[in-house]
KOLFIDREN-497767 format. One record per residue (C-alpha): residue in three letters; x, y, z; chain; residue number from 1. Coordinates in steps of 0.02 Angstrom, whole numbers, plus 32768, in hexadecimal, padded with zeros to 4 digits. Example, Ala and Ser with C-alpha at 12.3 -4.5 7.8 and 13.67 -1.06 7.14 Angstrom:
BEGIN
  rest    c1    c2    c3  kette   nr
   ALA  8267  7F1F  8186      A    1
   SER  82AC  7FCB  8165      A    2
***
This chain:
BEGIN
  rest    c1    c2    c3  kette   nr
   ASN  E768  B314  F46D      A    1
   PRO  E837  B306  F459      A    2
   GLU  E84A  B3AB  F3FE      A    3
   ALA  E7ED  B41C  F477      A    4
   ALA  E83A  B3C7  F50E      A    5
   ALA  E8E1  B3F9  F4B6      A    6
   ASN  E89B  B4A8  F490      A    7
   ALA  E87B  B4B0  F532      A    8
   ILE  E924  B47C  F59D      A    9
   GLN  E996  B4E7  F505      A   10
   GLY  EA12  B54A  F562      A   11
   LEU  E9E8  B50E  F60B      A   12
   GLU  EA6E  B4C7  F695      A   13
   ASP  EA59  B479  F71B      A   14
   GLY  EB0B  B4B5  F766      A   15
   GLY  EB48  B3F9  F781      A   16
   LYS  EBE4  B3A5  F71C      A   17
   VAL  EB4C  B344  F6AE      A   18
   ASN  EAB3  B3A7  F669      A   19
   ASP  EA35  B345  F6AB      A   20
   TRP  E9A4  B398  F63F      A   21
   VAL  EA04  B35B  F59F      A   22
   VAL  EA1E  B2A2  F5EC      A   23
   GLY  E96F  B2AB  F622      A   24
   LEU  E926  B2E7  F565      A   25
   ILE  E99B  B254  F515      A   26
   GLU  E948  B1DE  F58F      A   27
   GLY  E8AC  B1FC  F567      A   28
   MET  E8CB  B207  F4B9      A   29
   ALA  E916  B14F  F4C0      A   30
   ARG  E87B  B109  F506      A   31
   ASN  E81F  B10F  F45A      A   32
   ASP  E8B2  B157  F3DF      A   33
   PRO  E956  B104  F420      A   34
   GLU  E9A8  B145  F366      A   35
   GLY  E95D  B1E2  F374      A   36
   ALA  E9AE  B209  F42C      A   37
   LEU  EA4F  B1C8  F3D6      A   38
   ALA  EA4A  B23F  F351      A   39
   THR  EA1B  B2CD  F3BA      A   40
   LEU  EAB3  B2A9  F432      A   41
   LYS  EB17  B2BE  F37B      A   42
   ASP  EB15  B370  F3A1      A   43
   LEU  EB4F  B371  F450      A   44
   PRO  EBF9  B393  F48A      A   45
   ASN  EC5D  B2EA  F4B3      A   46
   ASP  EC45  B312  F575      A   47
   ASP  EBFE  B2B6  F5FF      A   48
   THR  EB54  B2D4  F5CF      A   49
   LYS  EB67  B283  F531      A   50
   TRP  EBAD  B1F5  F592      A   51
   GLN  EB2F  B20C  F61B      A   52
   ALA  EAA2  B1FC  F5A5      A   53
   ILE  EAE7  B172  F53D      A   54
   ARG  EAE4  B10E  F5D7      A   55
   GLY  EA37  B137  F5EA      A   56
   ILE  EA0A  B0FE  F541      A   57
   LEU  EA5E  B058  F548      A   58
   PRO  E9C0  B008  F5B1      A   59
   GLU  E95A  B02D  F514      A   60
   VAL  E9DF  AFF6  F494      A   61
   VAL  E9E9  AF4B  F4D7      A   62
   LEU  E92E  AF27  F4F2      A   63
   ARG  E926  AF33  F430      A   64
   GLY  E9BC  AEA8  F43D      A   65
   PRO  EA4D  AE8D  F3C7      A   66
   GLU  EA39  AEA2  F321      A   67
   PHE  E9E5  AF54  F352      A   68
   ALA  EA81  AF71  F3D4      A   69
   GLY  EAFF  AF45  F333      A   70
   THR  EAAB  AFC4  F2D5      A   71
   TRP  EA92  B06B  F353      A   72
   ILE  EB55  B043  F39C      A   73
   GLU  EB8C  B03A  F2F5      A   74
   GLN  EB4B  B108  F2F2      A   75
   ILE  EB9D  B13E  F384      A   76
   GLU  EC37  B19E  F31A      A   77
   HIS  ECB9  B1D3  F3C3      A   78
   PRO  ED22  B133  F3CC      A   79
   ASN  ED35  B142  F47C      A   80
   LEU  EC83  B148  F49F      A   81
   GLN  EC63  B0C2  F426      A   82
   ARG  ECCC  B05B  F47E      A   83
   GLU  EC94  B06E  F521      A   84
   THR  EBE1  B063  F4F5      A   85
   ALA  EBFE  AFB5  F48E      A   86
   LYS  EC5D  AF7D  F535      A   87
   ARG  EBB1  AFAD  F587      A   88
   LEU  EB41  AF6C  F517      A   89
   ALA  EB91  AEC3  F512      A   90
   GLN  EB91  AE9C  F5BE      A   91
   SER  EAD2  AEC9  F5BA      A   92
   LEU  EAA8  AE54  F521      A   93
   ALA  EB23  ADC6  F55B      A   94
   THR  EABB  ADB9  F616      A   95
   ARG  EA38  ADAB  F59D      A   96
   ASP  EA66  AD35  F518      A   97
   PRO  EB1C  AD1C  F510      A   98
   GLU  EB1E  ACC5  F466      A   99
   ALA  EAA5  AD48  F40D      A  100
   ALA  EB36  ADBD  F469      A  101
   SER  EBB9  AD59  F40D      A  102
   THR  EB6E  AD68  F36A      A  103
   TRP  EB5F  AE33  F398      A  104
   VAL  EC08  AE3D  F3A3      A  105
   ALA  EC47  ADDD  F323      A  106
   ASN  EBE0  AE3A  F299      A  107
   MET  EC25  AEDE  F2EA      A  108
   THR  EC7F  AF3E  F262      A  109
   LYS  ECF8  AFB6  F2C8      A  110
   PRO  ED8D  AF4F  F30E      A  111
   VAL  ED98  AFB2  F38C      A  112
   SER  ECE8  AFB4  F3EF      A  113
   ARG  ECEA  AEE6  F3BD      A  114
   GLN  ED93  AECC  F443      A  115
   GLU  ED30  AF2E  F4B7      A  116
   ALA  EC92  AECB  F4BA      A  117
   SER  ECEE  AE1B  F48A      A  118
   GLU  ED3A  AE08  F52E      A  119
   VAL  EC9A  AE46  F591      A  120
   VAL  EC37  ADB8  F530      A  121
   SER  ECB6  AD32  F52B      A  122
   GLU  ECA8  AD24  F5F4      A  123
   ILE  EBF1  AD3D  F5E8      A  124
   TYR  EBEA  ACAC  F563      A  125
   ALA  EC5E  AC39  F5B6      A  126
   SER  EC11  AC4A  F668      A  127
   HIS  EB7F  ABFC  F60C      A  128
   ASP  EBC1  AB7E  F57E      A  129
   MET  EC85  AB60  F580      A  130
   GLU  EC9F  AB04  F4D7      A  131
   ALA  EC27  AB85  F460      A  132
   ALA  EC80  AC1C  F4D3      A  133
   LYS  ED29  ABD5  F49B      A  134
   LYS  ECF5  ABB0  F3DA      A  135
   TRP  ECB6  AC57  F3D0      A  136
   THR  ED48  AC94  F409      A  137
   GLU  EDB8  AC3B  F38C      A  138
   SER  ED47  AC81  F2FB      A  139
   LEU  ED6E  AD35  F320      A  140
   PRO  EDCE  ADA8  F2CC      A  141
   GLN  EE91  ADA3  F2F2      A  142
   ASP  EE5E  AE5D  F326      A  143
   SER  EDED  AE13  F3BF      A  144
   LEU  EE2D  AD79  F3E9      A  145
   GLY  EEA2  AD96  F46C      A  146
   GLU  EE16  ADF9  F4C5      A  147
   ALA  ED9A  AD7C  F4BF      A  148
   ALA  EE1D  AD08  F4E0      A  149
   GLU  EE28  AD64  F595      A  150
   GLY  ED70  AD52  F5B8      A  151
   VAL  ED72  ACA9  F593      A  152
   THR  EE23  AC84  F5F5      A  153
   LYS  EDE3  ACCB  F68C      A  154
   GLN  ED33  AC45  F6A6      A  155
   LEU  ED99  ABB5  F654      A  156
   ALA  EE3D  ABCA  F6C8      A  157
   ARG  EDCE  ABD7  F763      A  158
   GLN  ED82  AB26  F733      A  159
   ASP  EE12  AAC3  F6D3      A  160
   PRO  EEC6  AB14  F6DA      A  161
   ILE  EF14  AA92  F676      A  162
   GLY  EE79  AA9F  F5FA      A  163
   ALA  EE9D  AB57  F5ED      A  164
   ALA  EF50  AB51  F5DD      A  165
   GLN  EF44  AAE0  F54C      A  166
   TRP  EEBD  AB40  F4EC      A  167
   LEU  EF23  ABE2  F4EF      A  168
   LEU  EFB4  AB85  F4AB      A  169
   GLU  EF3F  AB38  F428      A  170
   LEU  EF11  AC07  F3F9      A  171
   GLY  EFD6  AC21  F3C5      A  172
   ASP  F04D  AC89  F3FE      A  173
   SER  F01F  AD2F  F3D1      A  174
   PRO  F035  ADCC  F431      A  175
   SER  EF7D  AE0B  F443      A  176
   LEU  EF71  AD6B  F4AF      A  177
   ASP  EFDF  ADAB  F528      A  178
   GLY  EF41  ADF5  F587      A  179
   ALA  EF04  AD40  F58B      A  180
   ARG  EF97  ACE5  F5DB      A  181
   ILE  EF94  AD75  F654      A  182
   ARG  EEF0  AD49  F698      A  183
   PHE  EF1C  AC94  F698      A  184
   LEU  EFB1  ACBC  F710      A  185
   ARG  EF34  AD17  F774      A  186
   GLU  EE8C  AC9C  F773      A  187
   ALA  EEED  ABF5  F779      A  188
***
C-alpha cells in the first residue's frame, strides 16, 4: 500500500545526504507503478534524494521497453534530471536492444535529451551493426547528429581509421561535428 507507506515515512529523516526512506518508498512503488512513482517524485525538491530515487526506478522502466521509457522520460520536468536520466536509460536500453533504443532516441521530442542519449546509443549500436548505426546517425536531426557521430566514430576509428575519416568528411563541415573529429583523433 504505497499511500500507507508514504504516510508512515512522512517527515522521517535519515541524517544523510540522501533520504533513504524516500528512495525506498519510490523504488517499492516503481515495481508496480513506475508512472505513479514518478508522479510522487514531482513533489520532491531537485536534490540528491530525487536523483537517487530516479536511478532506482530505471530498472523497472527498462523492463517495460523503449516505448514506455519514451513516454516516462518526457514526464520528467527538470531539464538536467531529464538529460541525465535519458543517458542512463539509453545505456540500459541499447545494451538490451540497440535497434529498438535507436528508434526510441529518434522519437524523443526534447532535443537536449535526444542529444545525451544519441551518443550512448550510437556507440553501442555501432559495436553491434556499424552500417546500421551510421545510417541511423545520418538520419537524426541536425541537433543530435554530432553527438551520435561521436559514438559511431569511436567504434569506427578503432576498426577502420581511414573509413572513419571518410565518413566524417561525408557528414559535412558543421561545428556540431567537432566532438566527433576530436574523438576520431583520440581513437585512431
